[in-house]
VOPAGU-2260 file (C-alpha; in pm, 1 decimal, decimal comma):
REM VOPAGU-2260
SITE   aa  ch    i         X         Y         Z
SITE  MET   A    0  -16008,6   10451,3   26580,9
SITE  TYR   A    1  -15690,3   10663,8   26548,6
SITE  LYS   A    2  -15518,2   10463,1   26803,0
SITE  LEU   A    3  -15602,3   10143,3   26620,0
SITE  ILE   A    4  -15461,7   10290,0   26299,5
SITE  ILE   A    5  -15145,1   10410,7   26479,1
SITE  ALA   A    6  -15110,5   10060,6   26641,7
SITE  GLN   A    7  -15133,6    9903,0   26309,8
SITE  CYS   A    8  -14893,1   10132,0   26142,5
SITE  THR   A    9  -14649,8   10086,0   26427,5
SITE  THR   A   10  -14674,0    9704,5   26386,2
SITE  ILE   A   11  -14627,4    9729,6   26008,7
SITE  PHE   A   12  -14315,3    9954,0   26069,6
SITE  ILE   A   13  -14167,9    9714,4   26320,5
SITE  PHE   A   14  -14209,8    9414,5   26084,4
SITE  ALA   A   15  -14073,4    9616,2   25795,5
SITE  ARG   A   16  -13764,4    9708,7   25986,8
SITE  ALA   A   17  -13726,8    9342,6   26113,4
SITE  PHE   A   18  -13759,4    9218,2   25757,9
SITE  GLU   A   19  -13505,5    9480,4   25645,1
SITE  ASN   A   20  -13252,9    9381,0   25913,0
SITE  ALA   A   21  -13309,6    9006,3   25829,2
SITE  ASN   A   22  -13230,9    9072,8   25463,7
SITE  TYR   A   23  -12927,3    9272,8   25570,5
SITE  ILE   A   24  -12800,3    8987,5   25774,9
SITE  GLU   A   25  -12867,6    8743,2   25486,1
SITE  LYS   A   26  -12668,6    8972,7   25253,6
SITE  ASP   A   27  -12356,9    8976,0   25472,3
SITE  ARG   A   28  -12077,4    8957,8   25217,8
SITE  CYS   A   29  -11846,5    8786,4   25455,3
SITE  ASP   A   30  -12087,1    8499,3   25524,9
SITE  GLY   A   31  -11886,8    8186,6   25496,2
SITE  LEU   A   32  -11558,9    8376,1   25475,2
SITE  GLU   A   33  -11489,3    8429,2   25851,8
SITE  GLU   A   34  -11118,1    8373,5   25801,1
SITE  PHE   A   35  -11108,5    8676,2   25570,0
SITE  ARG   A   36  -11352,8    8900,1   25762,0
SITE  CYS   A   37  -11078,8    9142,5   25866,8
SITE  GLN   A   38  -10962,9    9185,9   25507,1
SITE  ILE   A   39  -11306,7    9229,1   25341,5
SITE  ASN   A   40  -11546,8    9526,7   25363,7
SITE  CYS   A   41  -11862,2    9324,0   25468,2
SITE  ASN   A   42  -12097,7    9594,8   25370,9
SITE  ILE   A   43  -12289,5    9568,9   25045,2
SITE  ASN   A   44  -12087,1    9635,1   24726,2
SITE  PRO   A   45  -12308,9    9721,4   24438,1
SITE  ASP   A   46  -12074,1    9541,2   24194,8
SITE  ASP   A   47  -12190,5    9208,5   24348,7
SITE  ASN   A   48  -12523,8    9247,4   24192,4
SITE  LEU   A   49  -12472,5    9461,9   23891,6
SITE  ASP   A   50  -12416,7    9331,6   23536,4
SITE  VAL   A   51  -12111,0    9419,7   23330,0
SITE  PRO   A   52  -12249,1    9743,0   23157,7
SITE  GLN   A   53  -12373,5    9870,2   23492,1
SITE  ILE   A   54  -12039,4    9798,3   23663,0
SITE  ILE   A   55  -11849,8    9980,2   23385,1
SITE  LYS   A   56  -12074,7   10282,7   23415,4
SITE  ARG   A   57  -12064,7   10279,4   23796,4
SITE  HIS   A   58  -11683,0   10316,5   23778,3
SITE  GLY   A   59  -11716,4   10612,8   23559,9
SITE  TYR   A   60  -11643,6   10470,7   23216,8
SITE  PRO   A   61  -11856,8   10483,2   22898,3
SITE  SER   A   62  -12016,6   10145,0   22834,7
SITE  GLU   A   63  -12180,4    9971,2   22536,2
SITE  ALA   A   64  -12332,8    9626,7   22477,2
SITE  HIS   A   65  -12357,0    9449,6   22136,2
SITE  VAL   A   66  -12504,8    9122,2   22029,2
SITE  VAL   A   67  -12334,2    8907,7   21760,2
SITE  GLU   A   68  -12474,3    8606,3   21584,2
SITE  THR   A   69  -12241,7    8316,3   21508,1
SITE  ASP   A   70  -12273,4    8128,0   21173,8
SITE  ASP   A   71  -12451,3    7841,7   21367,7
SITE  GLY   A   72  -12698,0    8072,8   21537,4
SITE  TYR   A   73  -12544,8    8134,6   21886,5
SITE  LEU   A   74  -12609,8    8490,0   22026,2
SITE  LEU   A   75  -12299,2    8631,9   22188,1
SITE  LYS   A   76  -12285,7    8941,5   22398,3
SITE  LEU   A   77  -11989,0    9171,4   22362,9
SITE  HIS   A   78  -11927,6    9446,8   22608,3
SITE  ARG   A   79  -11733,9    9754,3   22519,2
SITE  ILE   A   80  -11539,5   10033,4   22708,3
SITE  PRO   A   81  -11492,3   10278,9   22426,0
SITE  GLY   A   82  -11308,8   10539,5   22619,0
SITE  SER   A   83  -11143,0   10643,6   22941,8
SITE  GLN   A   84  -11286,6   10794,1   23263,2
SITE  SER   A   85  -11189,8   11130,8   23126,6
SITE  GLY   A   86  -11419,8   11086,2   22822,9
SITE  LYS   A   87  -11141,6   11053,3   22581,1
SITE  ARG   A   88  -11230,3   10804,9   22295,9
SITE  GLY   A   89  -11011,4   10496,2   22260,3
SITE  ASP   A   90  -10831,9   10436,1   21937,5
SITE  GLN   A   91  -10651,7   10110,9   21909,1
SITE  PRO   A   92  -10905,3    9824,0   21955,0
SITE  VAL   A   93  -10818,1    9549,3   22199,0
SITE  PHE   A   94  -11016,8    9231,8   22242,0
SITE  LEU   A   95  -11017,0    9051,6   22579,2
SITE  GLN   A   96  -11136,0    8700,9   22597,9
SITE  HIS   A   97  -11202,2    8535,8   22934,4
SITE  GLY   A   98  -11097,4    8192,6   23055,2
SITE  LEU   A   99  -11268,7    7869,9   23171,1
SITE  LEU   A  100  -11589,5    7928,1   23362,3
SITE  GLY   A  101  -11553,4    8309,4   23328,1
SITE  SER   A  102  -11713,6    8600,3   23150,0
SITE  SER   A  103  -11650,2    8956,5   23037,6
SITE  ALA   A  104  -11700,6    9048,6   23406,1
SITE  ASP   A  105  -11352,1    8898,9   23499,7
SITE  TRP   A  106  -11182,7    9192,6   23335,7
SITE  ILE   A  107  -11350,1    9463,6   23554,5
SITE  LEU   A  108  -11393,8    9302,0   23898,3
SITE  ASN   A  109  -11055,4    9384,5   24037,7
SITE  GLY   A  110  -11147,3    9749,3   24108,1
SITE  ASN   A  111  -10908,0   10018,1   23974,7
SITE  ASN   A  112  -10647,5    9737,6   23899,4
SITE  SER   A  113  -10871,6    9572,5   23648,6
SITE  LEU   A  114  -10718,4    9510,2   23310,7
SITE  GLY   A  115  -11023,3    9645,1   23121,7
SITE  PHE   A  116  -11016,5    9981,8   23306,2
SITE  PHE   A  117  -10636,4   10000,4   23287,9
SITE  LEU   A  118  -10635,3    9967,1   22910,3
SITE  ALA   A  119  -10923,3   10211,4   22866,3
SITE  ASP   A  120  -10730,6   10474,3   23056,1
SITE  GLN   A  121  -10428,3   10407,4   22844,8
SITE  GLY   A  122  -10620,1   10513,9   22529,1
SITE  TYR   A  123  -10745,9   10169,0   22404,2
SITE  ASP   A  124  -11086,6   10091,4   22271,9
SITE  VAL   A  125  -11158,9    9778,7   22495,0
SITE  TRP   A  126  -11388,3    9498,1   22379,5
SITE  LEU   A  127  -11479,1    9220,8   22624,2
SITE  GLY   A  128  -11586,6    8887,5   22472,2
SITE  ASN   A  129  -11827,0    8622,2   22603,2
SITE  SER   A  130  -11815,0    8263,4   22491,9
SITE  ARG   A  131  -12119,4    8063,3   22408,6
SITE  GLY   A  132  -12306,8    7912,7   22704,7
SITE  ASN   A  133  -12190,5    8164,8   22968,4
SITE  THR   A  134  -12400,9    8416,5   23162,3
SITE  TYR   A  135  -12404,3    8667,1   22884,1
SITE  SER   A  136  -12407,7    8451,3   22579,5
SITE  ARG   A  137  -12688,2    8206,9   22676,9
SITE  GLY   A  138  -12906,0    8244,5   22368,0
SITE  HIS   A  139  -12968,9    8092,6   22017,2
SITE  VAL   A  140  -13184,5    8184,6   21718,9
SITE  SER   A  141  -13368,1    7847,6   21728,3
SITE  LEU   A  142  -13226,7    7606,7   22000,3
SITE  PRO   A  143  -13370,5    7627,1   22347,4
SITE  ILE   A  144  -13103,0    7645,1   22608,2
SITE  TRP   A  145  -13229,2    7334,0   22792,6
SITE  SER   A  146  -13162,6    7125,6   22482,3
SITE  THR   A  147  -12882,1    6889,2   22438,6
SITE  GLN   A  148  -12813,2    7034,6   22087,9
SITE  TYR   A  149  -12749,5    7368,7   22245,8
SITE  TRP   A  150  -12477,2    7248,8   22477,4
SITE  ASN   A  151  -12309,7    7035,2   22217,5
SITE  PHE   A  152  -11993,7    7247,4   22192,3
SITE  SER   A  153  -11643,1    7285,3   22341,1
SITE  TRP   A  154  -11370,3    7535,9   22300,5
SITE  HIS   A  155  -11322,9    7408,1   21946,7
SITE  GLU   A  156  -11651,9    7574,2   21840,5
SITE  MET   A  157  -11563,2    7872,3   22035,4
SITE  GLY   A  158  -11248,9    7909,4   21844,2
SITE  THR   A  159  -11385,7    7831,9   21498,0
SITE  LEU   A  160  -11726,4    7994,8   21530,7
SITE  ASP   A  161  -11737,9    8246,0   21812,5
SITE  LEU   A  162  -11418,9    8425,0   21769,2
SITE  PRO   A  163  -11450,4    8469,9   21393,9
SITE  SER   A  164  -11792,9    8634,3   21435,9
SITE  ALA   A  165  -11683,3    8850,7   21729,1
SITE  LEU   A  166  -11357,1    8963,2   21567,9
SITE  TYR   A  167  -11531,3    9051,2   21235,0
SITE  TYR   A  168  -11786,7    9246,5   21416,5
SITE  VAL   A  169  -11528,9    9456,1   21606,4
SITE  SER   A  170  -11333,0    9514,0   21288,2
SITE  ASN   A  171  -11646,0    9619,6   21096,5
SITE  THR   A  172  -11763,8    9848,3   21388,8
SITE  THR   A  173  -11430,1   10017,3   21442,6
SITE  GLY   A  174  -11325,4   10013,9   21068,5
SITE  LYS   A  175  -11002,6    9875,1   21164,6
SITE  LEU   A  176  -10961,3    9549,9   20979,8
SITE  GLY   A  177  -10656,5    9349,1   21092,0
SITE  ASP   A  178  -10567,3    9589,8   21362,3
SITE  ILE   A  179  -10705,8    9419,0   21676,4
SITE  ILE   A  180  -10476,0    9331,9   21965,3
SITE  TYR   A  181  -10599,9    9009,8   22115,9
SITE  ILE   A  182  -10556,9    8930,6   22490,2
SITE  GLY   A  183  -10669,4    8595,8   22610,6
SITE  HIS   A  184  -10669,0    8426,6   22949,5
SITE  SER   A  185  -10675,2    8049,1   23002,9
SITE  MET   A  186  -10938,2    7907,7   22767,0
SITE  GLY   A  187  -10937,2    8242,8   22590,8
SITE  THR   A  188  -10589,9    8157,2   22466,2
SITE  THR   A  189  -10697,0    7798,3   22377,4
SITE  GLU   A  190  -10975,6    7940,4   22158,4
SITE  PHE   A  191  -10725,3    8169,0   21968,0
SITE  PHE   A  192  -10476,8    7880,7   21907,7
SITE  VAL   A  193  -10762,9    7678,4   21765,2
SITE  LEU   A  194  -10881,8    7972,7   21547,9
SITE  SER   A  195  -10535,5    8063,6   21414,6
SITE  SER   A  196  -10438,0    7691,0   21341,2
SITE  VAL   A  197  -10762,7    7590,4   21173,8
SITE  LEU   A  198  -10862,4    7924,6   21017,2
SITE  PRO   A  199  -10546,2    8121,5   20979,0
SITE  GLN   A  200  -10698,4    8352,6   20712,7
SITE  ILE   A  201  -10958,0    8470,1   20962,4
SITE  ALA   A  202  -10694,2    8520,9   21234,5
SITE  LYS   A  203  -10544,2    8794,5   21013,4
SITE  ASN   A  204  -10794,4    9031,1   21186,2
SITE  VAL   A  205  -10550,8    9018,8   21477,2
SITE  LYS   A  206  -10218,2    9190,1   21463,9
SITE  LEU   A  207  -10085,5    9073,8   21799,1
SITE  MET   A  208  -10202,4    8804,2   22040,1
SITE  ILE   A  209  -10091,2    8809,1   22404,8
SITE  ALA   A  210  -10161,7    8495,8   22604,6
SITE  LEU   A  211  -10202,6    8501,8   22981,6
SITE  ALA   A  212  -10172,0    8158,5   23130,7
SITE  PRO   A  213  -10177,4    7995,1   22788,7
SITE  ALA   A  214  -10357,0    7659,9   22773,6
SITE  ALA   A  215  -10289,9    7411,1   22495,6
SITE  TYR   A  216  -10085,1    7111,8   22597,5
SITE  THR   A  217  -10191,3    6939,2   22929,6
SITE  THR   A  218   -9921,1    6679,3   22998,3
SITE  HIS   A  219   -9835,5    6844,1   23332,9
SITE  ILE   A  220  -10166,8    6979,9   23436,5
SITE  ARG   A  221  -10238,8    6976,1   23809,1
SITE  SER   A  222  -10596,3    7086,9   23802,2
SITE  PRO   A  223  -10857,1    6841,2   23923,9
SITE  ILE   A  224  -10976,5    6824,8   23557,6
SITE  ARG   A  225  -10715,7    6553,2   23527,2
SITE  TYR   A  226  -10930,3    6328,4   23756,5
SITE  LEU   A  227  -11201,6    6325,7   23487,0
SITE  ALA   A  228  -10962,3    6176,2   23231,4
SITE  PRO   A  229  -11048,9    5808,8   23294,5
SITE  PHE   A  230  -11427,1    5878,8   23255,2
SITE  VAL   A  231  -11438,4    6081,2   22935,1
SITE  SER   A  232  -11571,0    5787,7   22723,8
SITE  ASP   A  233  -11828,6    5674,7   22974,7
SITE  LEU   A  234  -12144,2    5854,5   22870,8
SITE  GLU   A  235  -12361,2    5699,2   23144,2
SITE  TRP   A  236  -12111,4    5814,4   23416,0
SITE  LEU   A  237  -12087,3    6153,8   23274,0
SITE  ALA   A  238  -12467,2    6196,3   23254,5
SITE  MET   A  239  -12500,0    6083,3   23615,8
SITE  HIS   A  240  -12226,0    6287,8   23766,0
SITE  LEU   A  241  -12154,4    6599,1   23541,5
SITE  GLY   A  242  -12467,0    6637,6   23336,3
SITE  ILE   A  243  -12464,2    6606,8   22960,0
SITE  ASN   A  244  -12553,4    6969,4   22893,0
SITE  GLU   A  245  -12419,0    7242,6   23123,1
SITE  LEU   A  246  -12133,4    7157,7   23347,2
SITE  LEU   A  247  -12307,5    7095,3   23678,3
SITE  PRO   A  248  -12122,9    6835,2   23894,4
SITE  ASN   A  249  -12336,3    6661,1   24153,2
SITE  ASN   A  250  -12249,2    6683,9   24514,6
SITE  LYS   A  251  -12050,4    6355,4   24521,6
SITE  ILE   A  252  -11825,3    6435,1   24226,8
SITE  PHE   A  253  -11791,0    6799,5   24329,8
SITE  ARG   A  254  -11655,3    6702,9   24675,3
SITE  PHE   A  255  -11414,9    6464,6   24497,5
SITE  LEU   A  256  -11289,3    6741,2   24265,3
SITE  ALA   A  257  -11275,8    6983,7   24560,9
SITE  TYR   A  258  -11065,4    6758,5   24783,2
SITE  GLU   A  259  -10738,3    6940,7   24720,7
SITE  CYS   A  260  -10900,4    7280,1   24758,6
SITE  GLU   A  261  -11055,8    7189,6   25083,2
SITE  LYS   A  262  -10721,4    7090,3   25238,7
SITE  HIS   A  263  -10614,4    7440,6   25218,8
SITE  ASN   A  264  -10912,7    7668,3   25195,0
SITE  SER   A  265  -11249,8    7737,2   25344,3
SITE  LYS   A  266  -11581,4    7571,2   25240,6
SITE  LYS   A  267  -11708,5    7885,1   25072,7
SITE  ILE   A  268  -11407,8    7906,0   24851,4
SITE  CYS   A  269  -11422,3    7538,3   24760,4
SITE  GLU   A  270  -11792,2    7554,3   24674,8
SITE  ASN   A  271  -11696,7    7757,3   24373,1
SITE  LEU   A  272  -11612,2    7555,5   24066,2
SITE  LEU   A  273  -11382,9    7818,8   23929,0
SITE  PHE   A  274  -11155,1    7787,1   24229,8
SITE  VAL   A  275  -11179,9    7413,5   24235,8
SITE  LEU   A  276  -11061,9    7368,2   23879,1
SITE  CYS   A  277  -10836,7    7664,0   23836,4
SITE  GLY   A  278  -10693,3    7702,6   24191,5
SITE  PHE   A  279  -10700,2    7958,0   24468,1
SITE  ASN   A  280  -10397,0    8119,2   24622,3
SITE  ARG   A  281  -10474,5    8305,2   24942,9
SITE  ASP   A  282  -10134,5    8474,9   24941,7
SITE  GLU   A  283  -10188,0    8639,8   24603,5
SITE  PHE   A  284  -10555,8    8660,1   24528,8
SITE  ASN   A  285  -10701,2    8996,6   24608,3
SITE  ILE   A  286  -10899,4    8892,7   24914,0
SITE  GLU   A  287  -11108,1    9207,5   24918,1
SITE  ILE   A  288  -11291,9    9108,6   24592,9
SITE  ILE   A  289  -11377,2    8752,2   24682,6
SITE  PRO   A  290  -11752,1    8825,7   24745,3
SITE  THR   A  291  -11775,2    9002,6   24413,2
SITE  VAL   A  292  -11597,1    8734,2   24224,6
SITE  VAL   A  293  -11813,1    8452,9   24364,3
SITE  SER   A  294  -12127,6    8646,9   24280,2
SITE  HIS   A  295  -12024,1    8652,1   23904,3
SITE  ASP   A  296  -11816,2    8330,1   23871,1
SITE  PRO   A  297  -11856,3    8056,8   23765,4
SITE  ALA   A  298  -12041,4    8202,9   23472,2
SITE  GLY   A  299  -12112,5    7861,3   23307,4
SITE  THR   A  300  -12001,4    7639,7   23026,0
SITE  SER   A  301  -12076,4    7304,7   22870,5
SITE  THR   A  302  -11971,6    6980,2   23015,4
SITE  LYS   A  303  -11809,8    6903,8   22671,8
SITE  THR   A  304  -11578,2    7202,8   22721,3
SITE  ALA   A  305  -11417,6    7060,9   23045,4
SITE  LEU   A  306  -11415,2    6711,7   22895,1
SITE  HIS   A  307  -11214,4    6836,8   22592,2
SITE  TYR   A  308  -10940,5    6937,7   22838,1
SITE  ALA   A  309  -10972,4    6604,8   23026,4
SITE  GLN   A  310  -10944,6    6418,6   22695,0
SITE  GLU   A  311  -10613,0    6573,9   22632,1
SITE  VAL   A  312  -10484,2    6448,4   22971,9
SITE  LYS   A  313  -10594,3    6096,7   22872,5
SITE  ASN   A  314  -10422,0    6139,2   22530,5
SITE  GLU   A  315  -10073,4    6214,7   22659,9
SITE  GLY   A  316  -10151,2    6592,8   22675,6
SITE  LYS   A  317  -10186,9    6627,0   22295,0
SITE  PHE   A  318  -10344,7    6947,3   22172,2
SITE  GLN   A  319  -10613,6    6782,5   21951,7
SITE  GLN   A  320  -10967,7    6815,2   21842,1
SITE  TYR   A  321  -11256,5    6647,7   22032,2
SITE  ASP   A  322  -11239,7    6270,3   22057,3
SITE  TYR   A  323  -11562,0    6106,7   21975,4
SITE  GLY   A  324  -11426,1    5755,5   21989,7
SITE  PRO   A  325  -11303,7    5545,6   21685,0
SITE  ALA   A  326  -11642,9    5512,2   21517,8
SITE  GLY   A  327  -11743,0    5870,7   21592,3
SITE  ASN   A  328  -11406,6    6002,9   21482,2
SITE  MET   A  329  -11440,4    5822,6   21143,0
SITE  ILE   A  330  -11771,0    6000,9   21090,9
SITE  GLN   A  331  -11637,2    6341,7   21203,1
SITE  TYR   A  332  -11285,6    6347,8   21083,3
SITE  GLY   A  333  -11245,0    6041,5   20849,1
SITE  THR   A  334  -10976,4    5896,1   21080,5
SITE  PRO   A  335  -11000,0    5668,6   21393,2
SITE  THR   A  336  -10816,9    5928,4   21608,6
SITE  PRO   A  337  -10889,2    6313,1   21627,3
SITE  PRO   A  338  -10648,4    6531,9   21433,2
SITE  GLN   A  339  -10400,8    6741,6   21632,9
SITE  TYR   A  340  -10412,7    7113,9   21587,8
SITE  LYS   A  341  -10144,0    7225,5   21344,1
SITE  LEU   A  342   -9965,5    7512,4   21547,3
SITE  GLU   A  343   -9721,7    7555,9   21256,6
SITE  ASN   A  344  -10023,5    7717,1   21067,9
SITE  ILE   A  345  -10024,4    8002,2   21322,9
SITE  LYS   A  346   -9879,0    8309,6   21149,3
SITE  ARG   A  347  -10005,4    8581,5   21390,2
SITE  PRO   A  348   -9732,3    8716,1   21633,4
SITE  ILE   A  349   -9788,7    8571,6   21976,2
SITE  PHE   A  350   -9642,6    8678,8   22319,6
SITE  LEU   A  351   -9672,7    8423,3   22609,4
SITE  MET   A  352   -9710,6    8527,5   22970,3
SITE  TYR   A  353   -9706,0    8236,2   23220,8
SITE  ALA   A  354   -9652,9    8159,3   23593,8
SITE  GLU   A  355   -9476,4    7888,2   23788,2
SITE  ASN   A  356   -9767,0    7808,6   24024,0
SITE  ASP   A  357  -10029,3    7769,1   23751,0
SITE  ILE   A  358  -10218,4    7441,2   23801,7
SITE  LEU   A  359  -10403,5    7461,1   23474,5
SITE  ALA   A  360  -10141,2    7596,7   23233,1
SITE  SER   A  361   -9814,8    7422,5   23352,2
SITE  ALA   A  362   -9492,8    7620,3   23295,0
SITE  ILE   A  363   -9342,7    7305,6   23138,6
SITE  ASP   A  364   -9634,6    7277,1   22898,0
SITE  VAL   A  365   -9606,9    7643,5   22806,0
SITE  GLN   A  366   -9246,5    7592,6   22723,3
SITE  ARG   A  367   -9334,6    7306,7   22504,2
SITE  LEU   A  368   -9594,1    7529,0   22334,7
SITE  SER   A  369   -9338,4    7808,7   22275,8
SITE  ARG   A  370   -9126,0    7558,4   22075,1
SITE  LYS   A  371   -9411,8    7481,0   21849,0
SITE  LEU   A  372   -9501,8    7842,5   21763,5
SITE  THR   A  373   -9324,4    7970,3   21449,9
SITE  ASN   A  374   -9408,1    8339,1   21510,7
SITE  LEU   A  375   -9334,8    8370,2   21882,3
SITE  VAL   A  376   -9238,0    8734,1   21947,5
SITE  GLY   A  377   -9150,3    8688,0   22311,8
SITE  MET   A  378   -9210,4    8517,4   22656,4
SITE  TYR   A  379   -9253,6    8647,0   23011,6
SITE  LYS   A  380   -9253,3    8450,4   23329,2
SITE  VAL   A  381   -9422,4    8629,8   23616,7
SITE  PRO   A  382   -9139,1    8681,4   23871,5
SITE  LEU   A  383   -9335,1    8554,4   24165,7
SITE  ASP   A  384   -9332,6    8185,7   24243,3
SITE  ILE   A  385   -9668,2    8176,9   24418,5
SITE  PHE   A  386   -9847,9    8339,8   24126,6
SITE  GLY   A  387  -10125,2    8104,8   23986,2
SITE  HIS   A  388  -10380,0    8075,1   23715,3
SITE  VAL   A  389  -10660,1    8313,0   23829,6
SITE  ASP   A  390  -10410,2    8557,2   23966,0
SITE  PHE   A  391  -10358,4    8691,3   23612,2
SITE  ILE   A  392  -10700,4    8841,0   23656,1
SITE  PHE   A  393  -10771,1    8865,3   24032,6
SITE  GLY   A  394  -10424,2    8877,9   24177,2
SITE  LYS   A  395  -10323,2    9176,1   24409,7
SITE  ASP   A  396   -9996,1    9202,6   24220,7
SITE  ALA   A  397  -10138,6    9158,7   23867,5
SITE  TYR   A  398  -10121,3    9534,0   23800,7
SITE  ASN   A  399   -9744,4    9554,3   23856,0
SITE  LEU   A  400   -9632,0    9208,7   23758,2
SITE  VAL   A  401   -9853,1    9149,9   23451,1
SITE  TYR   A  402  -10040,4    9458,3   23323,0
SITE  LYS   A  403   -9748,0    9695,1   23318,4
SITE  PRO   A  404   -9518,7    9454,6   23122,9
SITE  LEU   A  405   -9814,8    9365,7   22900,3
SITE  LEU   A  406   -9865,0    9738,0   22818,0
SITE  LYS   A  407   -9499,5    9772,7   22733,9
SITE  VAL   A  408   -9529,7    9480,1   22478,1
SITE  MET   A  409   -9841,6    9630,2   22329,1
SITE  ARG   A  410   -9675,1    9971,9   22283,7
SITE  ASN   A  411   -9352,0    9829,4   22151,6
SITE  PHE   A  412   -9537,5    9618,7   21901,0
SITE  THR   A  413   -9763,7    9901,3   21789,4
SITE  MET   A  414   -9453,2   10130,4   21730,5
SITE  GLU   A  415   -9266,8    9875,3   21525,4
SITE  SER   A  416   -9364,5    9676,4   21226,0
SITE  GLU   A  417   -9421,6    9299,0   21266,8
SITE  THR   A  418   -9116,3    9221,3   21050,2
SITE  GLU   A  419   -8889,1    9442,5   21274,1
SITE  TYR   A  420   -9025,8    9327,2   21604,2
SITE  SER   A  421   -8752,5    9120,1   21755,3
SITE  LEU   A  422   -8791,3    8824,6   22001,5
SITE  THR   A  423   -8801,4    8945,2   22364,4
SITE  VAL   A  424   -8768,4    8707,7   22648,3
SITE  PHE   A  425   -8823,8    8863,3   22999,1
């Protein structure tokens, strides 16, 4: 009897260990990244599977989560790092808004070199936004997330509905109306340009905007998004290949979009839509964090969001509202063509930071943008030719080449009044 029980227990133990070992092999962080195996710690990193508040706490910072309801019923999750590792409470509020296919996680995935942690340690009250439709803002007071109505938005609605609600919430919570420093990356800059041109009175909540990889004009875009331009009016094609709700390209179109990526990178990298559309630079990307990044990104968005950029490509790179076709535009805007955003309406001080090797926010297009902004307080070109779009967030040199100069701009602007702050070109 006892021998039978021992034999059964032994068998269970052996199967349990075998199952555990099998799971361990399946969870190999370097799976599919063989070329980088010597540069990555292939053991489990908790950040791969934790959510944003948990990651913040794991790294020794205070963490908060807040839910904001927009005027049209979307439920947005804001994450907050209200103080430093030492426990000192942050004072000046700073709002970080992620880019295309990103989330609030992007600002804390680059270890100790993450911008979110860096600013918290510098005494700032750090707020991390999440646009509608991504991992953390996938809710609505009445619309189910599988409905077409839920996904009927682009970065126009993010700028005119998401940002006003989020910025008002931060101002009311901190008691610092009109004192927010806004830092956007990629689409996070697009959203602010929309907000401050369409609703300049609401943009007064922001006293300084810093744009990382500013995306407005798309005349010289090199991202595969440009390949979608010929199909933006073909609803049947879009439904078949991209989906009409969440951006989920089918295998055929994904391989088409990933063609350039696969010429230079491994299959694992080019299976990630973020890298396909925004680029991947193996010489500058922090290779150590690839498994963590791909476990959090892409964080999701609507098909309409990507198409809005593709429409601009089709329409000579103009920075304009969504194009519903002549008949639809007459209903929506009262004109056969969509109105262009009036950048001359932007009155908030803006500082641009851009890079030469950016396939989504071309340096030429950024220069064009700079000439349209009437309250540009400075520009800075990253002094590294290989620096690209996602490197502003995940680059191994982002700390020295972007975050330190960025902090200098923030401190200089805070010390001086807006009327005294002179144009600075780095």
